[in-house]
Structures are given as structure tokens and as C-alpha cells.
C-alpha positions in Angstrom: -35.3 -8.6 24.2 -35.7 -6.5 21.3 -38.8 -4.8 20.6 -38.1 -2.8 17.5 -38.0 -6.4 15.3 -41.4 -7.0 13.2 -42.8 -10.0 13.6 -44.3 -12.1 10.1 -47.7 -13.8 10.2 -49.7 -15.8 7.1 -52.9 -13.4 6.1 -54.6 -15.2 3.6 -51.4 -17.6 3.0 -49.6 -14.5 2.1 -46.7 -13.2 4.7 -47.6 -9.9 6.6 -45.8 -8.2 8.9 -45.9 -6.3 12.3 -44.9 -4.6 15.0 -44.7 -6.6 17.9 -48.1 -5.9 20.8 -50.0 -5.7 17.5 -53.9 -7.1 18.3 -56.1 -8.4 15.5 -58.1 -5.3 15.3 -55.1 -3.0 14.5 -53.6 -5.8 11.8 -57.1 -5.6 10.2 -57.1 -1.6 10.0 -53.4 -1.9 8.6 -54.3 -4.3 5.8 -57.3 -1.8 5.4 -60.1 -4.1 6.1 -63.2 -2.7 7.6 -63.8 -4.9 10.8 -67.0 -4.9 10.7 -67.2 -6.6 7.6 -64.9 -9.7 7.7 -64.9 -13.0 9.4 -61.5 -14.0 10.5 -60.0 -17.6 11.3 -57.2 -17.7 13.8 -54.3 -20.7 13.6 -57.2 -22.5 12.3 -60.3 -21.5 14.4 -63.4 -18.8 13.8 -62.8 -15.9 16.4 -65.4 -14.1 17.8 -65.4 -10.1 17.1 -64.9 -9.4 21.4 -61.6 -11.0 21.3 -59.9 -9.3 18.6 -58.9 -6.3 20.7 -57.0 -9.1 23.2 -55.5 -11.1 20.7 -52.3 -9.8 20.3 -50.6 -11.5 17.0 -47.5 -13.3 17.1 -44.8 -15.0 14.8 -46.2 -17.8 13.2 -49.4 -17.4 13.4 -52.1 -17.6 10.4 -54.8 -15.7 9.6 -57.5 -16.9 7.4 -60.3 -13.3 6.6 -63.3 -13.8 4.6 -65.1 -10.8 3.4 -69.0 -10.7 3.9 -71.0 -9.7 1.3 -74.4 -8.6 1.5 -76.7 -9.5 -1.6 -79.5 -11.8 -2.6 
């Protein structure tokens, strides 16, 4: 198996590539997001933060990322 090829997934409807064996937390950092200020929908379901480190991304995954904004 070729472990040097990149995988492609959808982030908010746009194609994004990353290395195989990248977990969700690493991907969020790669695209410059603060994991503490966002919510993530992973393949149609809200993914709780406690699972981000163990969720390995794979080709075809779909992420919808929402930034949490404070205000009043």
C-alpha cells in the first residue's frame, strides 16, 4: 500500500487534501482553525470533541465546520 499519497475529503463543500492517518484535530490545525472555537459535523453527524483525536480521516469524508461566535 502506498502511504505517501494524499487523501481528499470535503470541508464545507470544498476539496481538501491531507496525509493518510491524519486525525480530525490535526486537520483542523492544518487549515488554521482553533479546535476550541468550532463544532464539526462528520459525515452527517455532529462529532463530539472527545472523538476528534481518534477519528482518522479517509478519502470521501465530509466535514461541515461551524465557527462558534460569542456575542449578545
